[in-house]
C-alpha positions, 0 to 999 in steps of 0.5 A: 309321892301320893299313891293313887287311892281307890277313892280318887281316880288316876290323874291324867298325864297332862296334870303331871306335877313334880314336887321337889323335897324342901329342906327341913329347918335344923333344930338348935343343937341338932347335928347335921349330916354333910352327906349328899345324895351325890355320894349315894349315887356315886356308890350305887350308880345312876342307872334308872329303870324307865318305861314309856307311859304307853307300856302295858302293865303286863310288860311292867310286871315282867320288868319289875320281876326280871330286874327285882325292883319295886318302882319304875320311873315313867318317862316319855323320853327316858330323861323326863319324869312323867310319873312313877309306878310302884308295886303297890300301884299294880296290886291296887289296880289288880284288886280293882280291875282284876286281870283286865288291868294287864292290858292297860297302859302304865299311865292309867295307874302311875302316880303323877305327883312325884317328889324328887330330889337333887344330888346336892340334897342332904341325906338326913333331910331326905330320910326324914321327908321320906319317912314322914311322907311314906315315900320309898323312892325318889327320882334324882333330877337336875335341870328337869333331867332324870339323873338317878333314883334313891330308895329309903333302903339306899339311904339307910344302907349309906347311914349304916356304912357311915356309922360302921366307919365311925365305930371302926375309927373309935375302936382303932383309937381306943386300941392304940 
């Protein structure tokens, strides 16, 4: 998702745009991971913290701190994706508006061009996309309904676990 910048005013909620992350073409000879986002969600769970667009930024900050999270999906119904707010959006808003920002609604700082993924998307593809676009959190959406969220940290952890498993198998094989 593109972060709101000081040069650009926040987009109104009516211009919400969901952008699905497209697969990256495979290069000849490149190995592809068969792991899917569904596997990450199976291990970590599908709980997603959401807030209504009218929630105050003060309440949002309290929620972020209480839950120890860095992003929240903005959803009118709890199942749709109207936007996303990350800690950087709050910091940028505080720099621009000071303490007055705390009484404003989340929709005033949320990012509305939200990149999403599906449970069937490939981990390697998403890792590349998230790195290239500097995205840290991707809502997982199925048929327009929010089903989970993955972070770059979730993907890295899953890959490290996968590599550790491969290493353990090789060591076991060599010690036979």
